[in-house]
C-alpha positions in Angstrom: 8.9 -60.5 9.3 10.0 -62.9 6.0 7.5 -61.3 3.9 8.8 -58.0 5.2 12.5 -58.6 4.4 11.6 -60.0 0.9 9.5 -56.6 0.1 12.8 -54.9 1.2 14.9 -56.9 -1.2 12.4 -56.2 -4.0 12.6 -52.6 -3.3 16.5 -52.4 -3.3 16.4 -54.6 -6.5 13.7 -52.3 -8.1 15.2 -48.8 -7.1 18.7 -50.2 -8.7 17.1 -51.1 -11.7 15.2 -47.8 -12.4 18.4 -45.5 -11.6 16.1 -42.3 -13.4 13.1 -42.6 -11.2 15.0 -43.6 -7.8 17.2 -40.6 -8.3 14.1 -38.2 -8.8 12.3 -39.5 -5.7 15.4 -39.5 -3.7 16.1 -35.6 -5.1 12.4 -34.8 -4.1 12.5 -36.4 -0.3 16.6 -35.8 0.0 16.6 -31.9 -1.1 14.4 -30.3 2.0 16.4 -32.6 4.4 19.4 -31.2 3.2 18.5 -27.8 3.2 17.1 -27.8 6.7 20.0 -29.7 7.9 22.4 -27.3 6.4 20.6 -24.3 7.8 20.5 -26.0 11.4 23.9 -26.5 11.2 25.2 -23.4 10.0 22.9 -21.9 12.8 24.4 -24.1 15.6 27.7 -23.2 14.6 27.5 -19.5 14.2 25.3 -19.3 17.4 28.4 -19.5 19.9 28.0 -19.2 23.5 29.9 -17.5 26.1 31.7 -20.6 26.7 32.8 -20.8 23.2 34.2 -17.5 23.6 36.3 -17.6 26.6 39.7 -18.4 24.7 39.0 -14.9 22.7 37.9 -13.1 25.6 40.0 -14.3 28.6 42.8 -16.2 26.7 44.4 -18.3 29.9 43.1 -15.5 32.6 40.5 -16.3 35.2 39.0 -13.1 34.5 38.4 -10.3 32.6 37.7 -6.6 34.3 36.0 -4.1 32.5 35.8 -0.5 33.3 32.6 1.6 32.9 31.5 5.4 32.4 31.1 5.6 36.2 32.1 4.2 39.6 28.4 3.5 40.6 27.0 0.0 41.0 26.0 -2.0 38.5 24.1 -5.3 38.0 25.4 -8.2 35.6 24.5 -11.7 34.8 27.0 -14.3 35.3 28.3 -14.5 31.9 29.4 -10.9 32.5 26.8 -8.9 30.5 25.4 -5.8 32.3 21.6 -5.5 33.0 21.4 -2.7 35.0 23.9 0.6 35.4 22.6 3.8 36.6 22.7 6.9 34.8 25.6 9.5 36.2 28.2 11.7 35.1 31.7 10.1 33.6 34.0 9.4 36.4 36.9 12.0 36.6 39.3 9.7 37.9 40.6 6.8 35.6 40.9 3.2 37.5 44.6 2.6 38.6 46.6 -0.9 38.6 47.0 -0.2 42.3 43.2 0.4 42.9 42.5 -2.7 40.9 45.1 -4.7 43.0 43.2 -3.8 46.4 40.0 -5.1 45.0 41.1 -8.5 43.5 44.5 -10.2 44.1 46.4 -11.6 41.1 48.6 -10.9 38.1 47.1 -7.8 36.1 47.3 -7.4 32.5 46.3 -4.4 30.8 43.9 -4.5 27.7 41.9 -1.9 25.8 39.9 -1.7 22.2 38.4 0.6 20.0 38.0 1.4 16.2 40.1 3.8 13.7 39.9 4.6 10.4 43.0 3.4 8.6 44.1 4.3 5.0 44.1 1.0 3.2 45.0 0.4 -0.6 41.8 1.5 -1.9 40.9 4.4 0.7 39.9 4.8 4.2 37.9 1.9 6.1 36.9 1.2 10.2 39.3 -1.0 11.3 39.0 -2.8 14.8 41.9 -2.3 17.3 42.6 -4.8 20.0 45.8 -3.6 22.3 47.1 -6.2 24.5 50.8 -7.7 25.1 49.6 -10.8 23.2 53.3 -12.2 23.9 52.3 -13.0 27.6 51.1 -16.4 28.4 47.9 -14.8 29.8 46.6 -14.2 26.5 47.1 -17.6 25.1 44.3 -18.4 22.5 42.9 -15.0 22.1 44.7 -14.6 18.7 46.2 -17.3 16.7 49.3 -16.1 15.0 49.3 -17.2 11.5 52.6 -15.3 10.1 55.3 -13.3 11.5 55.1 -12.0 15.3 52.9 -9.9 17.8 53.6 -6.3 18.5 56.8 -5.8 20.8 56.8 -2.1 20.6 54.6 0.9 20.2 54.2 1.3 16.9 54.0 -1.9 15.7 50.8 -4.1 14.8 49.4 -7.5 13.8 46.9 -7.8 11.3 43.9 -10.1 10.5 43.8 -12.2 7.3 40.7 -9.8 6.1 43.2 -6.8 5.8 45.9 -9.1 4.0 43.0 -9.5 1.8 42.4 -6.1 1.4 46.2 -5.8 0.1 48.1 -5.0 3.3 51.2 -7.1 3.7 54.0 -7.6 6.6 56.3 -4.7 6.7 53.7 -2.0 5.2 52.9 0.7 7.0 49.6 1.7 7.6 48.6 5.1 8.7 45.4 6.1 10.6 43.1 9.1 11.3 41.6 9.3 15.0 44.3 8.9 16.1 46.9 10.4 13.5 49.7 7.8 13.7 51.5 5.5 11.5 52.2 2.0 12.4 54.2 -0.8 10.8 52.8 -4.3 10.3 54.9 -7.1 11.9 52.6 -10.3 11.6 49.1 -11.9 10.8 47.1 -13.1 13.4 43.3 -14.4 13.2 40.4 -14.0 15.5 39.2 -17.4 16.8 35.4 -16.5 16.8 35.6 -13.9 13.9 37.9 -15.0 11.2 36.8 -12.2 8.6 37.1 -9.3 11.1 39.4 -6.5 10.0 41.5 -6.1 13.2 45.0 -4.3 14.0 46.8 -5.6 17.3 49.0 -3.4 19.2 50.4 -3.1 22.6 48.6 -1.3 25.3 48.6 2.6 24.0 50.5 1.5 21.1 48.2 2.9 18.6 45.5 4.0 20.7 45.7 7.1 23.3 45.2 5.8 27.2 41.3 5.1 27.2 39.5 6.3 30.5 36.6 4.8 31.8 33.4 3.8 29.5 35.4 2.8 26.6 36.0 -1.0 26.3 39.1 -1.1 28.3 40.4 -3.0 31.7 42.6 -5.8 32.7 42.8 -9.4 32.2 43.9 -11.1 35.7 45.5 -14.5 36.9 44.5 -15.0 40.4 45.1 -18.0 42.8 41.7 -19.0 43.4 38.6 -19.0 40.9 36.8 -15.5 40.8 33.4 -16.6 42.1 30.1 -14.6 42.5 30.6 -12.7 45.8 33.9 -11.5 44.0 32.1 -10.6 40.9 29.4 -8.3 43.2 32.1 -7.0 45.1 33.7 -5.3 42.1 30.0 -4.7 40.7 29.3 -2.3 43.7 32.4 0.0 42.3 30.9 0.0 38.8 33.4 -2.9 37.4 32.1 -5.5 35.4 33.8 -8.8 35.6 33.8 -12.0 33.5 35.0 -14.9 35.0 35.8 -17.9 33.7 34.6 -20.6 36.3 31.3 -18.5 36.4 30.5 -18.5 32.5 31.8 -22.5 32.4 29.2 -23.4 35.2 26.6 -21.3 34.1 25.4 -22.5 30.9 25.5 -19.2 29.4 24.5 -18.4 26.0 22.7 -22.2 25.8 19.4 -21.7 23.9 16.4 -21.8 25.9 13.2 -23.7 25.5 11.0 -22.3 22.6 7.8 -19.9 23.4 4.3 -20.9 22.0 4.9 -18.6 18.8 8.0 -20.4 17.7 6.6 -23.9 18.5 3.7 -22.8 16.2 5.7 -21.6 13.4 7.9 -24.4 13.6 4.8 -26.8 13.5 3.4 -25.0 10.4 6.6 -25.1 8.3 6.8 -28.9 9.3 3.3 -29.2 8.2 4.0 -27.6 5.2 7.3 -28.9 4.1 5.7 -32.5 4.3 2.7 -31.8 2.6 4.6 -30.5 -0.2 7.4 -33.3 -0.1 4.2 -35.8 -0.2 2.5 -34.0 -3.2 6.1 -34.1 -5.2 7.1 -37.9 -4.5 3.7 -38.6 -4.9 3.4 -39.4 -8.6 6.8 -40.5 -8.5 6.2 -43.5 -6.4 3.1 -43.7 -8.9 5.3 -43.9 -11.7 7.0 -46.8 -10.1 3.9 -48.6 -9.5 2.5 -48.2 -13.2 5.8 -49.5 -14.1 6.2 -52.2 -11.8 2.4 -53.4 -12.0 2.9 -56.2 -14.3 5.6 -57.5 -11.7 2.9 -57.0 -8.8 0.3 -58.8 -10.8 2.6 -61.8 -11.2 2.9 -61.8 -7.3 -0.6 -61.7 -7.0 -1.4 -64.4 -9.7 1.1 -66.5 -7.5 -0.6 -66.1 -4.4 0.1 -62.9 -3.0 -2.3 -60.8 -1.0 -3.4 -57.4 -1.3 -1.3 -56.3 2.1 1.5 -58.3 0.7 1.9 -55.8 -2.5 0.9 -52.9 -0.5 3.7 -53.8 2.1 6.1 -54.1 -1.2 5.1 -50.3 -2.1 5.7 -49.1 1.4 9.1 -50.8 1.3 9.7 -48.4 -1.7 9.0 -45.4 0.5 11.3 -46.8 3.3 14.2 -48.0 1.5 14.3 -44.7 -0.7 13.2 -42.3 1.8 15.6 -43.7 4.3 18.6 -43.6 1.9 17.6 -40.0 0.6 16.9 -39.0 4.2 20.7 -40.5 5.3 22.3 -38.9 2.2 20.3 -35.5 2.7 21.5 -35.2 6.3 25.1 -36.4 5.7 25.4 -33.7 2.9 23.4 -31.2 4.5 26.0 -31.4 7.7 28.8 -30.9 5.1 27.0 -28.1 3.2 26.3 -26.1 6.6 29.8 -26.3 8.0 31.3 -25.1 4.4 28.8 -22.4 4.2 29.6 -21.5 7.7 33.3 -21.6 7.2 33.0 -19.3 4.0 30.7 -16.8 5.5 32.6 -16.5 8.6 35.9 -15.9 6.4 34.3 -13.4 3.8 31.0 -11.8 5.3 32.3 -11.7 9.0 29.8 -14.1 10.5 30.6 -15.4 14.1 32.4 -18.6 13.9 32.7 -21.6 16.7 33.4 -25.0 17.0 31.9 -27.1 14.4 28.6 -27.9 15.8 26.0 -30.4 14.5 22.6 -30.5 16.8 22.2 -34.1 16.5 18.9 -34.4 18.0 17.2 -32.0 15.4 18.9 -33.3 12.2 17.7 -36.9 13.1 14.1 -35.5 13.7 14.6 -34.0 10.0 15.9 -37.1 8.5 12.7 -39.0 10.4 10.6 -36.4 9.0 12.1 -37.1 5.4 11.0 -40.7 6.0 7.8 -40.2 7.1 7.2 -37.9 4.2 8.3 -40.8 1.7 6.4 -43.3 3.5 3.3 -41.1 3.4 3.8 -40.3 -0.3 3.5 -44.2 -0.8 0.5 -44.8 1.2 -1.9 -43.9 -2.0 0.3 -45.8 -4.5 0.5 -48.9 -2.2 -3.4 -48.8 -1.9 -3.9 -48.8 -5.6 -1.2 -51.6 -5.8 -3.5 -53.8 -3.4 -6.6 -53.2 -5.1 -5.5 -53.6 -9.0 -6.7 -56.5 -10.9 -4.2 -58.7 -12.1 -6.1 -60.3 -14.9 -6.2 -56.6 -16.4 -2.8 -56.0 -15.8 -1.5 -59.3 -17.3 -3.7 -58.7 -20.4 -2.3 -55.3 -21.0 -5.0 -53.3 -20.3 -4.2 -49.7 -18.6 -5.6 -49.3 -15.0 -7.4 -46.1 -14.3 -9.3 -44.9 -11.7 -12.9 -45.3 -10.7 -15.3 -43.5 -12.6 -17.7 -42.5 -9.7 -14.9 -41.3 -7.3 -13.5 -38.0 -7.0 -11.7 -37.6 -3.9 -13.2 -35.7 -0.9 -15.0 -32.8 -2.5 -17.3 -32.2 0.3 -14.6 -31.9 3.1 -12.1 -29.8 0.7 -14.9 -27.3 0.4 -15.5 -26.9 4.2 -11.8 -26.8 4.6 -11.6 -24.0 2.3 -14.6 -22.2 3.3 -13.0 -22.4 6.9 -10.0 -21.4 5.9 -11.3 -18.3 4.1 -13.4 -17.4 7.6 -10.1 -17.8 9.6 -8.4 -15.5 7.1 -10.5 -12.8 7.6 -10.4 -13.3 11.3 -6.4 -13.3 11.1 -6.2 -9.7 9.5 -5.8 -8.1 12.8 -3.8 -11.0 14.6 -0.4 -10.9 12.3 1.5 -12.8 9.8 1.5 -16.4 11.6 -2.4 -15.9 12.1 -3.0 -15.6 8.3 -0.4 -18.3 7.8 -2.3 -21.0 9.8 -5.4 -19.9 8.1 -3.8 -20.4 4.6 -2.7 -24.0 5.3 -6.4 -24.7 5.9 -7.4 -23.4 2.3 -4.3 -25.7 1.1 -5.7 -28.8 2.8 -9.0 -27.6 1.2 -7.9 -27.5 -2.3 -5.7 -30.8 -2.2 -8.8 -32.7 -0.9 -11.0 -30.6 -3.7 -8.7 -31.6 -6.3 -9.4 -35.0 -7.8 -12.7 -33.2 -8.2 -11.6 -30.3 -9.9 -9.7 -32.8 -12.3 -12.4 -35.0 -13.2 -14.8 -31.4 -13.7 -12.4 -30.3 -16.1 -12.0 -33.6 -17.7 -15.9 -33.0 -19.1 -14.6 -30.1 -21.1 -11.9 -32.2 -22.7 -14.7 -32.7 -25.9 -14.1 -29.2 -27.0 -10.4 -28.9 -27.0 -8.1 -29.7 -29.7 -7.1 -33.4 -30.2 -3.7 -33.1 -28.5 -5.2 -31.4 -25.5 -8.6 -33.6 -25.7 -6.1 -36.6 -25.3 -4.3 -35.4 -22.4 -7.3 -34.0 -20.6 -9.1 -37.2 -20.5 -6.1 -39.2 -19.5 -5.5 -37.2 -16.6 -9.5 -37.3 -15.7 -8.8 -41.3 -16.0 -6.0 -41.2 -13.8 -7.2 -38.6 -11.1 -5.1 -39.8 -8.4 -1.5 -39.3 -10.0 -2.9 -36.2 -11.5 -4.6 -34.5 -8.5 -1.3 -34.9 -6.9 0.7 -33.0 -9.1 -1.6 -30.6 -9.4 -1.9 -29.8 -5.6 2.0 -29.7 -5.7 1.8 -27.0 -8.3 -1.1 -25.3 -6.7 0.8 -25.4 -3.2 3.8 -23.9 -4.8 1.9 -21.4 -6.9 0.0 -20.2 -3.9 3.2 -20.2 -1.5 4.9 -17.9 -3.9 1.8 -15.5 -5.0 1.2 -15.0 -1.1 4.7 -14.2 -0.7 4.9 -12.4 -3.6 2.0 -10.1 -2.9 2.8 -9.8 0.8 6.6 -8.7 0.4 6.1 -6.4 -2.8 3.3 -4.6 -0.9 5.6 -4.3 2.2 8.3 -2.7 0.2 6.0 -0.7 -1.6 4.6 0.6 2.0 8.1 1.0 3.6 8.9 3.0 0.3 6.0 5.2 0.9 6.8 5.8 4.1 10.7 6.6 3.6 10.2 10.3 4.3 13.0 11.7 2.3 13.3 15.1 0.8 15.4 13.8 -2.2 14.4 11.2 -4.5 15.8 7.6 -4.5 19.4 7.4 -6.3 20.5 10.5 -4.7 23.8 11.2 -3.3 24.1 14.1 -0.6 27.4 15.4 0.4 27.5 17.9 3.2 29.7 20.1 4.9 27.9 22.1 7.3 30.8 23.6 9.5 33.3 24.3 6.6 34.5 27.6 5.6 34.9 28.6 2.2 38.6 27.5 1.8 37.5 24.0 3.2 34.7 23.8 1.1 36.6 24.2 -1.8 38.9 21.3 -0.9 35.7 19.1 -0.5 34.6 20.3 -4.1 38.2 19.3 -5.5 38.4 15.8 -3.4 34.8 15.0 -4.6 35.7 15.7 -8.2 38.5 13.9 -8.2 36.9 10.9 -6.6 33.6 11.5 -8.8 34.9 12.0 -12.4 32.3 12.7 -14.5 29.5 13.1 -11.8 27.0 15.8 -12.3 27.0 18.0 -9.0 24.0 20.4 -7.8 25.0 22.9 -5.4 22.6 23.0 -2.2 22.7 25.6 0.3 23.1 25.6 4.1 22.0 28.0 6.8 24.3 30.1 8.8 24.2 32.9 11.6 26.1 36.1 11.4 29.2 34.4 12.9 28.9 31.7 10.3 28.2 29.1 12.3 25.5 26.4 10.8 21.9 26.4 11.6 18.8 24.0 11.3 15.6 25.1 10.0 12.7 22.8 11.0 9.1 23.3 10.5 7.2 24.8 13.8 4.4 22.2 14.8 3.5 24.1 18.1 -0.2 24.3 18.0 -0.1 23.7 14.5 -0.1 19.6 14.5 -3.8 18.5 14.6 -4.9 14.8 15.3 -3.7 12.7 12.4 -0.6 14.5 11.7 3.0 13.4 12.3 4.9 13.8 15.3 7.1 17.0 15.6 10.3 14.7 15.0 9.2 12.8 11.7 11.0 13.2 8.7 7.8 15.2 7.1 9.5 18.2 8.8 12.6 18.3 6.8 13.5 21.7 5.5 16.3 22.6 2.7 16.9 25.9 1.7 17.2 25.8 -2.3 17.3 27.7 -6.0 15.4 26.7 -9.0 17.8 24.2 -10.0 17.9 22.2 -6.8 14.2 22.5 -6.8 13.9 20.8 -10.5 16.6 18.0 -9.2 14.3 17.1 -6.2 10.9 17.2 -8.7 13.1 15.4 -11.7 11.4 17.9 -13.7 11.0 21.4 -14.5 7.8 22.5 -12.8 7.0 26.2 -13.9 4.8 26.8 -11.3 6.4 25.7 -8.2 9.5 27.5 -9.8 7.6 30.6 -10.3 6.3 30.5 -6.5 9.8 29.8 -5.2 11.2 32.7 -7.1 8.5 34.8 -5.8 9.5 33.8 -2.2 7.3 31.3 -1.3 8.1 28.0 0.2 7.2 24.9 -1.8 5.7 21.5 0.0 5.6 18.4 -0.7 2.9 17.7 1.1 -0.3 19.4 1.2 -0.7 18.6 4.7 2.4 21.0 5.7 0.6 24.1 4.3 -2.2 25.5 6.8 -4.0 28.4 5.4 -1.3 29.1 2.5 1.4 29.6 5.2 4.0 27.1 6.8 5.4 28.1 10.2 9.2 27.5 10.3 11.9 27.6 13.3 15.6 28.1 13.1 17.6 26.2 15.7 21.3 25.4 16.4 23.2 22.3 16.5 21.8 22.2 20.1 18.5 22.1 19.2 17.9 25.8 21.2 15.8 28.0 19.2 17.2 31.0 17.5 13.9 32.4 15.5 10.6 31.5 14.2 8.8 33.3 10.9 6.2 32.4 9.1 6.1 32.0 5.0 3.4 31.9 2.3 3.6 28.3 0.7 2.3 26.2 -2.1 1.8 22.2 -2.4 3.7 20.6 -5.4 4.3 17.3 -6.8 7.6 15.6 -6.2 9.2 13.2 -8.2 8.3 10.2 -6.1 5.4 9.3 -3.7 8.1 8.5 -0.7 9.4 12.2 -0.9 8.4 14.8 1.6 9.7 18.1 3.1 9.6 21.9 2.5 12.0 23.6 -0.1 12.2 27.6 0.8 14.1 30.0 -1.1 16.8 31.9 0.4 15.1 35.6 -0.1 12.8 34.4 2.9 15.6 34.3 5.3 17.1 37.9 4.4 14.4 39.4 7.1 15.6 37.5 9.9 19.2 38.3 9.7 20.1 34.8 8.5 22.9 34.1 5.6 23.2 31.0 3.2 26.0 29.2 2.1 27.0 26.7 -0.6 27.6 23.5 2.0 26.1 20.6 0.2 26.2 18.7 -3.0 23.4 16.5 -4.6 24.2 14.0 -7.6 21.7 11.1 -9.1 24.6 8.7 -8.6 24.7 5.7 -6.1 27.7 3.9 -7.2 30.1 4.9 -4.3 30.9 3.7 -0.9 29.3 6.3 1.0 31.5 5.5 4.6 35.0 5.6 2.6 33.6 8.9 0.9 33.0 10.6 4.3 36.1 9.2 6.1 38.0 11.0 3.1 36.3 14.3 3.7 36.3 14.1 7.4 40.2 13.2 7.4 40.4 16.6 4.9 38.5 18.9 6.9 37.4 17.5 10.2 34.4 15.6 11.4 31.3 17.9 10.2 30.5 16.3 7.4 28.9 13.4 5.6 28.1 11.3 2.4 24.9 9.6 2.1 23.2 7.7 -0.6 19.5 7.6 -0.7 18.8 4.4 -1.7 15.0 2.9 -2.3 14.0 -0.7 -1.8 13.7 -1.9 -5.7 16.9 -3.5 -5.2 16.0 -5.9 -2.3 12.6 -6.0 -3.8 13.8 -7.5 -7.3 16.0 -10.0 -5.3 13.5 -11.3 -3.2 10.8 -12.0 -5.8 13.4 -13.6 -8.0 14.6 -16.3 -4.9 10.4 -16.6 -4.8 10.6 -17.4 -8.3 13.3 -19.6 -8.2 11.9 -21.5 -5.5 8.3 -22.0 -7.6 10.5 -22.5 -10.7 11.8 -25.9 -9.0 8.6 -27.0 -7.1 6.3 -26.6 -10.3 8.8 -28.0 -12.8 9.5 -30.9 -10.4 5.8 -32.0 -9.9 5.1 -31.2 -13.5 7.7 -33.3 -14.9 7.3 -36.0 -12.5 3.6 -36.6 -13.5 4.2 -35.7 -16.9 6.6 -38.9 -17.3 4.0 -41.0 -15.2 1.5 -39.8 -18.1 4.0 -40.5 -20.9 4.3 -44.1 -19.6 0.7 -44.8 -19.4 0.1 -43.1 -22.5 2.6 -44.9 -24.3 0.3 -47.4 -26.1 -2.0 -44.6 -27.0 0.7 -42.8 -28.2 1.9 -45.8 -30.2 -1.4 -46.3 -31.7 -1.7 -42.8 -32.6 1.5 -42.7 -34.2 0.5 -46.3 -36.0 -2.4 -44.4 -37.6 -0.3 -41.6 -38.9 0.0 -39.1 -36.1 3.5 -37.2 -36.8 6.1 -36.9 -34.0 5.0 -33.2 -33.8 1.7 -34.3 -32.9 3.2 -36.6 -30.0 5.2 -33.7 -28.8 2.0 -31.8 -28.6 0.2 -34.5 -26.6 2.8 -34.6 -24.0 3.3 -31.1 -23.9 -0.6 -30.6 -23.6 -0.5 -33.0 -20.5 2.4 -31.0 -18.8 0.3 -27.7 -19.6 -2.5 -29.2 -18.1 -1.0 -30.2 -15.0 0.7 -27.0 -14.2 -1.5 -24.6 -15.8 -4.6 -25.8 -13.4 -2.2 -26.1 -10.4 -1.2 -22.5 -11.2 -4.5 -21.0 -11.9 -6.1 -22.4 -8.5 -2.6 -21.8 -6.8 -3.0 -17.8 -8.3 -6.9 -17.6 -7.1 -6.0 -18.9 -3.7 -2.8 -16.8 -3.5 -4.3 -13.8 -4.4 -6.8 -14.1 -1.1 -3.9 -15.2 1.1 -1.5 -12.3 -0.6 -4.0 -9.7 0.2 -4.7 -11.0 3.6 -1.0 -10.8 4.4 -0.8 -7.4 3.3 -2.5 -6.4 6.5 0.0 -7.2 9.4 2.7 -6.5 6.9 1.7 -3.1 5.7 -0.8 -1.2 8.1 1.1 0.8 10.8 0.1 3.4 13.4 0.5 6.8 11.9 1.1 9.6 13.8 -1.3 8.4 16.4 -2.2 5.9 18.9 -5.4 5.1 17.9 -5.7 1.3 17.3 -8.7 1.2 15.5 -7.5 3.7 12.9 -3.9 2.0 11.8 -3.6 3.5 8.5 -4.5 2.5 5.3 -3.4 -0.9 3.8 -1.1 -0.9 0.9 -1.9 -3.6 -1.9 0.7 -3.7 -4.6 0.6 -6.4 -7.1 3.7 -7.4 -8.8 1.9 -8.4 -12.0 5.3 -9.3 -13.8 6.2 -11.6 -10.9 2.4 -13.1 -11.3 3.0 -13.5 -15.0 6.1 -15.4 -14.8 4.7 -17.8 -12.2 1.1 -18.5 -13.5 2.1 -18.3 -17.0 5.9 -18.4 -17.8 6.3 -21.2 -15.8 3.7 -23.7 -17.3 4.7 -22.5 -20.8 8.0 -23.4 -19.8 7.0 -27.1 -18.6 5.0 -27.5 -21.8 7.9 -26.4 -24.0 10.2 -28.7 -22.1 8.2 -31.5 -21.8 7.6 -31.7 -25.6 10.9 -31.1 -26.4 12.4 -34.1 -24.6 9.4 -36.6 -25.2 10.1 -40.0 -26.8 8.9 -40.0 -30.8 10.1 -43.3 -31.6 7.3 -46.0 -32.4 7.3 -49.2 -30.0 4.5 -51.6 -31.4 2.9 -53.2 -28.4 1.7 -56.9 -28.3 -1.8 -56.7 -26.9 -3.9 -59.6 -25.3 -7.4 -59.8 -26.1 
């Protein structure tokens, strides 16, 4: 025990002495602990239970009674969530206060809630409305009054802080649509579990009309005795749902249950990969400490210290640094998680509960950090116990044993097993692919010393700087292989996810099934008359000045009622085609201008066919024997007429476009008419919801504005995040190993300078070391990641397409993000080499050698 205490003191002194190396190790160990702890804390605080929501749901009441759309019996859980309710017509007779009082004795307080469109400073927006007399003691805790007062009369509201952020002030008047009313703001109040909610608080029917059964309405009740389960069941029989305080407090409602097997396997894979990457990254950093302390350790050995003592000293480094890093990471992670949760709840409208730290999980993550540090220190500890004090005290650099090159046979076996498992996992989901890839990772880690030794034999053919670097790396295989393995694992993960995610996005884009190209805004008012449509045109031109609008056509019957045109699939859908409700059947009536807009070019053949009265299909499978069958329906899906038109296939602007364009002339024999009731525009910088609301307020409900958005933006963000993660891991491992190599090569570099080598040559040697480490790791990671990434595309992109045939789930989409791969495999090694060369020391330090 005394030797262990001495080892701890030595480690603490050494950590304080070499602050840069200590900080590097602590960051590598503590950063994963910080990130995971922050995520756990954020998740625990935002995952609020039914007990956490008692104040906002019940206030000081004993129960909350909610009406339903009918008076038929229902089934519910103890927390009030309905689990079964029969389909039946809406009840004509609403519940009354007297009826509720006969079912459950107590003081009743009415509440109701809904959503309205409110006109704010920047336009209309959806706002939640909660109506109850919040001055009543029964509602204590439901909302926290921040400023002013609660509503005391009809037409008064208190607003949430989120509306204050949108420019609303106390004393302002807010106009709402559906219902059309004006209310005055008298206070500011915050929802305890959703501080970012946009909400107005009024008296019952102070803003909303009286809500019948089926809406969010009912009563809070204060009873003489707690509302027990028999009381709840009695109310359920007449169609009333009940949230009882005593039942929620005693049921543990909302507590997380045990993880399923799939979740445990996912967690295990994540833990193994995090520990492996941390060990591979921190291992070279511990080796840096060993190289710099080898003279100190040799002196201890010369004074009688055994190999076991030296091993204990190095392992004590892992315990001290890992313990401090884990504790700091956990503490900072808790603070970061709470800060992120507070910000997200306020500005992103996340759910918000009391600060909750899952201590068992956090302590487990901290212990994981300590274990990672001790594991990373094992190999340097073994090296320390085997070093020769004579060679070290004589100033000779220690190298790895020439004949030893890791465990190549074991590595090859693991790689082959991983590849075989990858082939088996193709049809069994992403988790199976991840498990198989983990075997490949471990196999390549075991193979890495052999790969370093094999590439070292090629050094003689390389230029001088790279030759010196490769030979030095080969002499110190343990240190080099660990860093290269860390780069390999990071690169493999980035390449695998990059190929898989990019392929998934491309596959989703190909299945988008839209008639309009990406980046198109569509505004439609199908029930508007000519005067209403003129008002819509004026509003759109006012809201979107300078935007070029293309006029689209809608189908009308003789009375001016809107109709839908669809492909008639009956008797025409062979095996393998898509079902009738698919977007493949979209039909638009259009002229040549709209057709050119859909195709993003002038297609003379398609335009000529449209002018000749033929339909133009963007998918050749829609055309059967040169014809397309069409069906006209009203808005209740009742058929009006069917007809067939000649058709040709044309190429759309994008692969995801599909559907049919028909000329207005084909409708003339059916007696149907067309009218301009649609706008198309190549414009995306618009809030569709607000614009739709503005139009609905102007002419009524029968309108919408949507923007066809592709997945390109999401794909770019995802790949950018993967690139950033790879950047941190690749550069971290490379710089740690390069710093160690520069320390080991200092005497060689000084000798090189002494015989005439310039500072540029010295920089090139260090840059070449970084390029070798990151380049070899990136190359191996690219090969392995490409295999795993292509395997990942199977479960991510293969879907059943218009058939339940499980043996023919459709084609696999493999879309390689070449620019992303170039950035990871070429850009990051070049950046590592450039940075290492720029920041290396070039000053000559003559060394005293002992023969």
